[in-house]
C-alpha positions in Angstrom: 204.4 116.3 22.7 207.1 117.7 25.6 204.8 118.0 28.1 203.3 114.1 27.5 207.0 112.8 27.7 208.3 115.0 30.7 205.9 113.5 32.6 206.6 110.0 31.9 210.3 110.4 31.9 210.5 112.6 35.5 207.8 110.6 37.4 209.6 112.7 40.6 209.1 116.3 39.1 205.2 115.5 38.0 204.6 113.6 41.6 206.0 117.3 43.2 204.2 119.3 40.8 201.0 117.4 41.8 201.5 118.0 45.4 202.2 121.7 45.1 199.0 121.9 43.0 197.2 120.2 46.3 199.6 121.9 49.1 198.4 125.8 47.1 195.1 124.5 47.0 194.0 123.5 49.9 195.6 127.1 51.4 193.5 128.7 48.7 190.5 126.7 50.0 190.7 128.1 53.8 191.0 131.6 52.0 188.1 132.2 49.5 185.5 133.6 50.8 182.5 131.2 51.4 178.6 132.7 50.9 175.0 130.9 49.5 175.5 132.9 46.1 178.0 134.8 44.2 177.9 138.2 44.9 175.9 140.0 42.5 176.4 144.1 42.1 173.6 145.9 42.0 174.4 149.5 41.0 171.7 151.2 43.4 171.5 153.6 45.7 169.0 155.2 48.2 168.5 158.8 49.2 166.3 158.8 52.6 165.6 162.3 54.0 163.5 162.1 58.0 160.8 165.0 58.5 160.0 164.4 62.0 156.1 164.9 62.2 155.3 164.9 58.8 152.6 163.4 56.4 153.2 161.4 53.0 151.9 164.1 50.9 154.1 166.7 52.9 157.5 164.8 52.1 156.4 164.0 49.0 155.6 167.8 47.8 158.5 169.7 50.4 161.3 167.0 50.1 160.6 164.1 47.4 159.8 166.3 44.4 162.6 168.4 44.8 164.9 165.7 45.0 163.4 163.9 42.0 163.8 167.4 40.2 167.5 167.6 40.9 168.4 163.8 40.7 166.3 163.1 37.2 169.1 164.5 34.9 171.9 161.8 36.6 174.1 160.5 34.2 173.5 156.6 33.9 169.8 156.3 35.4 168.1 153.9 34.4 164.8 153.6 37.3 163.9 156.3 40.0 161.4 155.0 42.8 160.5 157.2 45.4 158.4 156.6 48.9 156.5 158.8 51.0 155.5 157.6 54.6 155.2 159.1 57.4 157.9 161.0 58.8 160.1 159.9 56.2 160.7 159.7 52.5 163.4 157.7 50.0 164.0 157.3 46.9 166.0 154.4 45.4 167.8 155.1 42.0 168.5 152.6 40.0 171.7 152.7 37.3 173.6 150.9 34.5 174.9 147.7 35.3 178.9 148.6 35.6 178.2 152.0 36.9 180.8 152.7 39.5 179.4 153.5 42.8 181.9 155.4 44.4 181.3 158.2 41.3 177.6 157.8 41.7 177.7 158.6 45.5 179.5 161.6 44.7 177.3 163.1 41.8 174.0 162.2 43.8 175.4 164.4 46.5 176.6 166.8 44.5 172.8 167.1 42.7 171.3 167.1 46.4 173.0 170.1 47.3 171.4 171.7 44.2 167.8 171.6 46.1 166.8 174.9 46.9 165.3 174.3 50.6 164.8 171.7 53.0 162.5 172.0 56.0 163.5 173.9 59.0 163.1 170.6 60.8 163.8 168.1 58.4 167.5 165.8 58.5 170.2 165.8 56.1 169.3 163.3 53.4 171.2 160.2 54.0 172.5 158.4 51.1 173.5 155.2 51.4 174.6 152.5 48.4 172.4 149.1 48.5 172.8 145.9 46.4 172.3 142.1 46.7 174.7 142.1 49.8 172.9 144.5 52.0 170.7 141.7 53.2 171.1 141.1 56.7 172.9 137.6 58.0 171.5 137.4 61.2 168.9 138.8 63.3 168.3 139.5 66.9 165.8 140.3 69.6 166.2 141.7 73.3 163.9 139.6 75.7 163.9 139.8 79.3 166.1 137.4 80.8 164.7 134.0 83.1 164.9 134.0 86.9 163.9 136.7 89.8 166.2 139.5 88.1 164.6 139.6 84.3 163.9 143.1 83.6 160.3 144.1 84.9 159.6 147.4 82.6 159.3 148.8 79.2 161.7 146.8 76.6 161.3 149.3 74.1 162.4 152.2 76.3 166.2 150.6 76.0 166.8 152.0 72.9 169.7 154.5 74.0 171.2 151.7 75.6 171.4 149.5 72.7 172.7 152.1 70.5 175.3 153.4 73.2 176.6 149.7 74.3 175.2 147.1 72.5 175.4 148.4 68.8 179.1 149.2 69.2 180.2 145.8 70.4 179.1 144.2 67.1 180.6 146.7 64.9 183.7 146.2 66.3 183.5 142.5 64.6 185.8 142.2 62.1 183.7 141.7 58.7 180.6 143.5 60.4 179.6 146.6 58.1 176.6 147.7 59.6 174.2 147.0 62.6 170.7 148.6 63.0 168.8 148.9 65.7 165.2 148.7 65.1 162.1 149.7 67.2 162.2 150.8 70.4 161.6 154.2 71.7 164.5 157.1 72.5 164.4 159.6 75.2 163.2 162.7 74.7 162.2 165.9 76.8 158.4 166.6 77.2 157.1 169.9 78.2 153.3 169.6 79.2 151.3 172.5 78.5 148.7 174.0 80.8 146.6 176.2 78.6 144.3 177.6 81.1 147.6 179.1 83.0 149.0 180.0 79.6 145.7 182.3 79.0 145.6 183.7 82.1 149.0 185.2 82.0 148.1 186.1 77.7 151.0 184.0 76.8 150.1 182.3 73.5 151.3 178.8 72.3 153.8 180.2 69.5 155.7 182.7 72.1 155.9 179.9 74.6 157.3 177.4 72.2 159.5 180.1 70.7 161.1 180.8 74.2 162.0 177.6 75.0 164.2 176.8 71.5 165.4 180.2 72.2 167.1 179.9 75.2 168.2 175.7 73.7 171.7 177.0 72.3 175.0 177.3 72.8 177.0 180.2 72.0 180.6 181.0 71.5 181.9 184.5 73.2 185.1 184.4 71.4 188.5 184.4 73.1 191.0 186.8 74.7 194.6 186.8 75.9 195.6 187.8 79.4 199.5 187.7 79.9 200.6 184.1 78.4 197.1 182.9 79.2 194.3 182.4 76.6 190.9 182.2 77.5 187.9 181.2 75.4 184.1 182.4 76.4 181.4 180.1 75.7 177.8 180.1 77.1 176.4 176.5 77.3 172.6 177.0 77.0 171.6 173.4 75.8 168.8 171.9 78.1 170.4 169.1 80.2 167.6 168.1 82.6 163.8 168.9 83.3 164.6 171.6 85.5 166.8 173.3 82.9 163.6 174.0 81.0 161.3 175.1 83.6 163.9 177.5 84.8 163.1 179.3 81.6 161.6 182.6 81.6 159.0 183.1 78.7 157.8 186.2 79.1 157.6 189.4 81.4 154.3 190.6 82.5 154.4 193.7 84.6 157.5 193.4 85.1 157.3 190.2 86.6 159.1 187.1 85.0 156.7 184.0 84.3 159.0 180.7 84.1 158.0 177.8 82.2 157.5 176.3 85.6 154.6 178.8 85.9 152.5 177.3 83.1 153.8 174.0 82.2 155.7 171.4 83.4 159.3 169.7 81.9 159.8 165.8 82.5 162.1 162.5 80.6 159.8 160.5 78.0 160.2 158.9 75.1 159.5 159.0 71.6 156.8 156.7 69.9 158.1 154.4 68.1 158.8 155.2 64.3 158.5 151.4 63.6 156.6 148.1 66.0 158.4 144.9 66.1 157.1 141.8 68.3 158.2 138.8 69.5 156.2 136.0 70.9 153.1 138.7 71.3 155.4 141.4 73.6 157.0 144.4 71.9 160.3 144.5 72.2 163.6 145.9 70.1 165.2 144.1 67.3 168.8 144.6 65.2 170.3 143.1 62.5 174.1 142.4 61.4 174.7 143.2 57.7 178.5 141.9 56.3 181.4 144.0 54.6 180.9 143.0 50.7 183.8 140.2 50.4 183.8 139.3 54.2 183.7 135.6 54.2 180.1 135.4 55.8 180.9 132.1 58.2 184.1 133.4 59.8 181.9 136.9 60.4 179.4 135.2 62.0 181.6 133.3 64.2 182.4 136.5 65.5 179.3 137.9 65.7 178.3 134.5 68.0 181.2 135.6 70.0 180.3 139.0 70.6 176.7 137.9 71.5 177.9 135.9 74.4 179.6 138.8 75.5 177.3 141.4 75.3 174.8 138.6 77.4 177.2 137.9 80.2 178.9 141.4 80.7 176.1 144.2 79.4 172.7 142.2 79.7 172.5 139.8 82.3 173.5 142.5 85.0 170.4 144.4 83.9 168.0 141.4 83.8 168.1 141.3 80.1 169.5 139.3 77.4 169.8 139.4 73.5 168.8 135.6 71.2 169.4 135.2 68.2 166.6 134.8 66.3 167.4 133.8 62.5 170.9 133.0 60.7 171.8 132.9 57.3 175.0 130.9 57.7 172.0 128.0 58.2 171.5 127.6 54.8 174.3 128.5 54.0 175.8 125.2 55.7 172.7 123.3 54.7 173.1 124.2 50.5 176.9 124.1 50.0 176.8 121.1 52.0 173.9 119.5 49.9 175.8 120.5 46.7 179.7 119.3 48.4 177.6 115.6 49.4 176.5 115.2 45.9 180.3 116.0 44.8 181.5 113.7 47.0 178.5 111.0 45.8 179.3 111.3 41.9 183.0 111.3 42.0 182.6 108.2 44.3 179.8 106.6 42.0 181.9 107.3 38.6 184.9 105.4 40.3 182.6 102.2 41.4 181.8 102.4 38.0 185.0 102.4 36.3 186.1 100.0 38.2 183.3 97.4 37.1 183.8 98.1 33.5 187.3 98.7 33.2 188.1 96.4 36.0 191.6 97.3 36.3 192.5 99.0 40.0 195.8 100.9 38.2 193.6 102.3 35.5 191.1 103.4 38.2 193.4 104.8 41.0 194.9 106.8 38.1 191.1 108.5 37.5 190.7 108.4 41.0 193.5 110.6 41.9 193.0 113.2 39.0 190.0 113.6 40.1 190.6 115.5 43.4 194.0 117.4 41.9 191.6 119.0 39.1 188.9 119.8 41.7 191.5 121.4 44.5 193.3 122.7 41.8 190.6 124.8 40.7 190.2 126.1 44.2 193.5 128.1 43.4 192.2 129.2 40.3 189.2 131.1 42.2 191.3 132.5 44.8 193.4 134.3 42.0 190.7 135.3 40.3 189.0 136.8 43.8 185.9 134.6 43.7 184.0 132.7 46.2 183.3 129.4 47.2 179.3 128.3 47.0 176.4 126.5 45.7 177.0 127.5 41.8 181.0 127.5 42.0 180.4 123.7 43.8 177.8 123.0 40.7 180.4 123.8 38.5 183.3 121.5 39.9 180.7 118.7 39.8 179.9 119.0 35.9 183.2 119.0 36.0 184.3 115.8 37.5 182.5 113.8 34.9 184.9 115.8 32.1 188.2 114.6 33.9 186.4 111.2 34.1 185.5 111.1 30.0 188.7 112.6 29.1 190.6 110.4 31.5 188.9 107.3 30.0 189.8 107.9 26.3 193.3 108.1 27.3 193.8 105.2 29.2 191.6 102.7 26.7 193.9 104.4 24.2 197.0 103.7 26.3 195.9 99.5 27.2 195.4 99.4 23.3 199.2 100.4 23.0 200.0 97.9 25.8 198.2 95.3 23.9 200.2 95.6 20.7 203.5 94.5 23.2 204.6 98.0 23.5 206.4 98.7 26.8 204.6 100.6 29.8 206.4 103.9 29.1 205.8 103.9 25.3 202.5 102.8 25.4 201.7 105.9 27.8 203.5 108.6 25.5 201.9 106.8 22.2 198.6 106.5 23.7 198.6 110.0 25.0 200.3 111.8 22.1 197.9 110.1 20.0 194.3 111.3 21.7 195.5 114.7 22.9 194.4 117.0 20.5 190.5 115.2 20.8 190.6 116.0 24.4 191.9 119.1 23.8 189.3 119.9 21.4 186.6 118.1 23.2 187.4 120.5 26.5 187.7 123.4 24.0 184.6 123.1 23.1 182.8 122.4 26.7 184.6 126.1 27.9 184.1 127.8 24.8 179.9 127.2 25.4 180.4 128.8 28.8 183.3 131.8 27.7 180.8 133.6 26.6 179.7 133.9 30.6 182.4 135.7 31.5 181.8 138.9 29.4 178.0 139.1 30.4 177.6 142.4 32.6 174.1 141.9 33.7 173.0 140.1 36.8 172.6 136.4 35.3 176.2 136.8 34.1 177.4 137.6 37.6 175.6 135.0 38.7 176.8 132.4 36.5 180.3 133.7 36.7 181.3 131.2 38.6 179.9 128.6 37.1 181.8 129.0 34.1 185.4 129.7 35.8 184.7 126.7 37.9 184.5 124.7 34.4 187.1 126.1 32.8 189.3 126.2 35.6 188.9 122.5 36.4 
């Protein structure tokens, strides 16, 4: 075997090769994304449509049924599940494994465009690709700060401030794909009507609502040129304050205009919350962060925690508020990966101790002890090349591979030792011993790889989940 002969006769090259594998493997280890489990792609798309104030029956009849009629003919659709709730409807579409989500999103959008009509107050359908990675990596809650400057009002009224100032701070963190603010009440304009005053002026509630809606618009008047200048004419009519609403003319009776303030009053209020969240028995605003696909969750969480400190110090502390992190997925990741890493190191150490007891040769044990980390570190290089992540599954595969490396090393060393007993020189014994059993060692390794190799070609969720263990064992 030329490989064996070259390694024996050029020990410097062999050592340099091992050092390079260790160097580039370490660099790859620092770049590999870390997560709890492998990425499992679930080709699912969710269509959400909001219709404020509508009942579940109205949502289903006016929106969901119409959308399902258009979506049922989608190519590759496996399952379609819908949910109708107060003020919104949701359709979850599951496609065949391997479906290109970008193409599926476009097809879903095109089919939704064919829906004949939507209720007047319904919002445009929101389409989102969801899957295993859509779970939040952290949850936060907005609470009162401690001390004399603590916020004394209703925290749920701070939703607008959270959306406009706090949310963008977390969205700017590298690796954060989405921030969802849940619960809270958004500001809105309230008009409280006096039915007796409407009846006295012979104005129906329909006329009243139509008048308010009609005036709440901006109109474009076109443009005109005057000399070298062009002027754009625009009429601004959208309401910006309660006074703007109260100045609207509702009707004219006997030549006298009747204003909104004559029959009602306008004020700034808050919407009813679409969801409720409680912390220590008090209604609060909560939000979560979702990482981008492929981002290193541990690095992203460091950026999120840095943004949390900035938000509390610069934005919330002056208002008597602060954001408290109540859940962190990286805690489980650190714990699980730490446990597997500890088992890997302990297993390698025990293997070396057992070898030292039975082989009773420090040099032989040292050779195997060096082979184990080189094999593992080299695996990081290949996993990075294949675009995989470091998780409990891949670490379990490496732990299994340690046993294979030790077994093969023992076979080769024992045969080399036998040739040494025959009176051969060190280099000749190493060459003859390695070349004599290389076929058996290779066959043993290939049979193990052959067992796990089919997993690489399974496209279902189970195949995606255990693909990392097959790659780790094969590369190690």
